N, C-alpha and C positions, 0 to 999 in steps of 0.2 A: 609455714608454707602458705603463700597467698593463693587462694582459689578464686576462680571467676564467679561473679554474680551479675545478673542482668540489671542494668539501670534503666528504668522507664524514663523516656524523654518525650517532649511535646512535639506534635507535628509542626514542621517548619512552615508549611503553607498557612496554617492558622496564625502562626506568629508573624509571618510576612504581612498578612491582612491587618493584624493588630498594629504593627509598626507603621504601615501606611496611614492608618487612621490617626495614630498619634502624631505623625508628621503633619498631616493636614490640620489637626486640632491645634498643634503648636504654632503653625504658621498663622492660623486665624487669631490665636491668642496674642501673639507678638504684634500682629497688625493692629489689633484693637488697643493694645497697651501703648503702642507708639502714637496712635491717633489721640488717645486720651492723655498722653504724656505721663503715663504711669510707669516710672522707672522700676519699681519693685515688681510689678507685674511682668514687665519685659524680662527682668532677670530670672524670675521663676520659670517662665516659659522657656527661656534659653537653657536653664538647667535640665528641664524636661527633655529638650532636644538632645543635650549631651548624654543624658541617661539612655535615651532611645538608641543613639548611635552605639553606645557601649553594649547595650543589650543585643544589637545586631551581631556582635562578635560571637554570640552563642549559637548562631546558625552553622550547621555542618551537614555534610552529605555522607550517607552510609551506602556503599555499593552492595549489590548482591554478593553473598559469600564473603562478607567482610565484617570486621568488628572494630569499633572505635573505643579504645581504652581511655577512660576519663580519670583525670587526677586533679586534685585541688591542693595546691601548695605542697606537692609531693605525696599526698595521701591518696590511695586508690579509692575511687568513688563508683566503681562499677564499669560495665561494658555495655555499649549500645549495639545491638545487632539488627534492629529494625531498619530495613532498607528504605531509602528515600531521603528527603530533606527533613532534618530534625533540628530541635532546639534544646539546649541545656544551659546551665549556668555559664555565663560568658567568661567567668574566671577559671573554668575548667581547661586544663591542657588536654589535648586529644592526640592519641597515637593510633595510626591506622595499622591494623593487623589483617593480613589476607588469610582467609579460611579455605581458599581453593586448594585442590589437590595439586601437589607439585612432585617433581621427580628430579633426580640427578644421577649421573654415572660417576662412580669413583674412578680415580686414576688407576693405572695398572700397577698393582702393588707386588713387589718381589718378596716372597716369604718362603719359609721351609714348611713342607707338610709334615705329618706325624712321623713319616719315615726318614725325614731329614733331607728330602729332595727339594732343591730350589725350584719354585714354580712362580708363574705370573698369574695374578687373579684380579678381577675387577667385578663390581656388582652394580646393579641398578636398584635404587631405593625409591619407592613411591610413598609419599607422606603428606600429612596436612596438620595444621594447628587445630586442636580441639579445646584448648584452655588458653585464652588470650592473656590472662593474668600471669600464669606460670611462664608463658613465653616471654613476657615483658620483664618480669621482676625476679625470676629464679635463675636466669642465665643472662649473660651480658649481650650476646648476639646469637639468637636462636638459630638463625640460618647457618652461620658458620659452625655452631655447636652440632647441628645435625650432620654436617659433612664430616667433621673431625671424628665424632663418635661412631659414625657409620663405618668409616675406614678402619678405625680401631677394632670394631666388632668383626669386620671381614678378615682382618689379620689374625685375630684370635681364633676365628672359626677355621681358617685354613690350617692352623697348627694342630687341630684336633682330628682331622681326617686325612687319610692317604689320597694321593692323586688318583690312583687306580686301585681297584680291589684285587687282592691276590686270592681271595676265596669268594665263592659265589654269593654267600649270604652277608658278607661284610659290607659296610657302608663306605662309599668313596665319593670324592668330589665330582668325578666324571660320571660315575654310574648311578648315583642316587640323587639326582637333581631335585626331586620333589622333597625328599626328607631333608636335604641340606638347606634348601630354600626356607622350609618351615623353621628349622633351627636358627637360621640367620635372622629371619624376621623376629623371632622371639628374643634373641640376644640384643638386636638393635632396639627393640621396643623397651627392654629393661633399661637401657642406657638413656633413652630419650624421654622416658615417662616424666622425669622431673622438669622437662622443658615444655610440658603441655602438648606434646606431639604424638600423633597416632601413626604408626607404620602400617600402611595398607598392604604393601607387597615388597619383597626383597628377593632378588634372584641374581645368580652369577651370570654376567654378560661376557666375560672373557676368562678362559682357563687354558693354560699351556705350560709346558715345562720351560724353564729358563734356557736361554740360547746355549749356554755352555754344556748342558747335558741333553739337549733336545735330540741331537743325532743319535746318541747312545740309546736313549729311551725309545726312539723310533725303531731302531733295529731290534730292541727287545720286544716291542709290540708286534713287529712283523714276524719275529720268531715264534711268539705265542700264537699268532694267527695261523702260521704254517703248521704248527704242531696240532692245533685244534682241527684244521682242515684235514690233515693227514689221518688223524684219529677217526674222523667221520668216514673218510674214504675206505680205510681198512675195515671198519665195522660193516660198511655196506658191501665191500668185496667179499668178506667172509660169509655174510648172509647169502649173497648170490651164488657162491661156490657150493655152500651147503644145500641150497635149493636145487642147483643143477645136479648134484650127486644124488639127491633124494628122488628127483623126477626120473633120472636115468635108471635108478635101481627099481623104482616102482613100475616103469613102463617096460623094463627088461629089453631095451633096445640093444644094449651091449653089456657084456659081463666084464667087469674090471677087477683085477686083483689089486692087492694093496700097493704094489709098485706102480701100476698104471694110474691108480687113484692119486698117488703122491705126485706123479708127473703132471696129471691134469690139474690138480690143485695149484701146483707151482706155476704152470703156464697161465691159468686164469688169474692168479694173483698178480703176476707180472703185467698182464694186459690191463687189469682193472686199476691197479695202483700206480701205474707209470704216470709221470708228469708230462709226458709227451706222447705223440702218436707212435704206436708199436708197428714195426715192420713185419708184415706177414712172412712166414717161412713155411713152405710146403714140404712136408715130410714124405719122401717117396719110399722110405724103408719101414722098419718096424722099431719098436722101442728097444729091441735087443740086438738089432743088426743095423 
C-alpha cells in the first residue's frame, strides 16, 4: 500500500526571479556572441535558453486545501501541500487532489429491513481526502468509489435494523437516529479507508416504507397510536374516579353503597373515556326508581 509523504518544493517566486535573470543573461550572451561572430558561444547560450524554458515547466500552483501528487515516469515522488506558486522537477507529472470537505446524497435505495418490509432509504455522507497517495493509486476513481461503497454500506445497514421498534429498548431506523448514524459512519469508514478518505458524518436523509405497503403500515401506526392514547386516557380516568370517591368518602358529603358507587364509576368512565362530547342527562328519579 502506497502512503502519502510530503515532498519539499522550492518557492515559485524565487525561481521566477532566477529564470528572469537567466533570460537576461542569455540575451546578453547571445548578443555578444553574435557581435563577436562566436558561433559556439551563441550555440551554448541558446542551449541555456532551451534549458531555462524546460525548467519553467516545473512551476505549478497549489491552492489552499489542495495537494499536488508528483510522479516521475510512473514512480510516486511525494505530495506537495504548501499553498502558493511552487517549483519542482519539470519532468514530474502532477495530479491535483482536493482536500476540501465534500458531501453527497445517495439515491433513494429500495431494500428490505430486518423484518423483511420493503423500505426506501437515502443517506447524506460528508467526507474528505486525507491521504492523496492512497486516493490516487489504491483505487481507480476515488470519487466514484466513495459513492458506490457508501450506497453499499447504506443497503447493508438497512438490512440489520427494523424500520420501527416493536419494543421500547430495541434499536430501529426511525427511532434511533443517533445510534444508526454512528453505525453507518463506522461502516462507511471501514469501506473507504483504503482510498485515503475520512468520513466526517453520515446520516439518513430519507426513510419511508415502500409505496406498496405504505398504506397498510400507516394504518398500523395509526392503530398503535390510538391504542397508546386510549391507554393513557383510561389510566387518567381511573385515577380521577379513584380520587373522586376518596374525596367524597373523606368529606362525608354523601354516603354511597356499593351499587351507587358502581353506577358513579360507570358514569364517570363513560364521560372521561368517550371520544366525543357526552350529552348530559338529568336524572329526576332515583337509582332504584
